C-alpha positions as CSV (number, residue, x, y, z in Angstrom):
1,X,59.8,103.2,95.3
2,X,63.4,102.9,96.5
3,X,64.1,100.4,93.8
4,X,62.8,102.7,91.1
5,X,64.9,105.6,92.5
6,X,68.0,103.4,92.6
7,X,67.4,102.3,89.1
8,X,67.0,105.9,87.9
9,X,70.2,107.0,89.6
10,X,72.1,104.1,88.2
11,X,70.8,104.8,84.7
12,X,71.6,108.5,85.1
13,X,75.2,107.8,86.1
14,X,75.7,105.3,83.2
15,X,74.1,107.8,80.8
16,X,76.5,110.6,81.9
17,X,79.4,108.3,81.4
18,X,78.3,107.4,77.9
19,X,77.7,110.8,76.5
20,X,80.1,113.6,75.6
21,X,77.9,116.5,74.8
22,X,75.3,118.7,76.6
23,X,72.8,117.6,73.9
24,X,73.6,114.0,74.7
25,X,73.0,114.6,78.4
26,X,69.6,116.2,77.6
27,X,68.6,113.3,75.5
28,X,69.6,110.8,78.2
29,X,67.6,112.7,80.9
30,X,64.6,112.8,78.6
31,X,64.8,109.0,78.1
32,X,65.1,108.5,81.9
33,X,61.9,110.6,82.3
34,X,60.2,108.6,79.7
35,X,61.0,105.4,81.6
36,X,59.6,106.8,84.8
37,X,56.5,108.0,82.9
38,X,56.0,104.5,81.5
39,X,56.5,102.9,84.8
40,X,53.9,105.2,86.4
41,X,51.4,104.4,83.7
42,X,51.7,100.6,84.3
43,X,50.8,101.0,88.0
């Protein structure tokens, strides 16, 4: 669980660094949520 949380935090930081608009941040957060959802479904 700690690994998943660390991965999410790292992804979030990289996403924030890579986007310049509020809309871009929202899309990045949505993608992060989708990754978590997919990971939860696999378990």
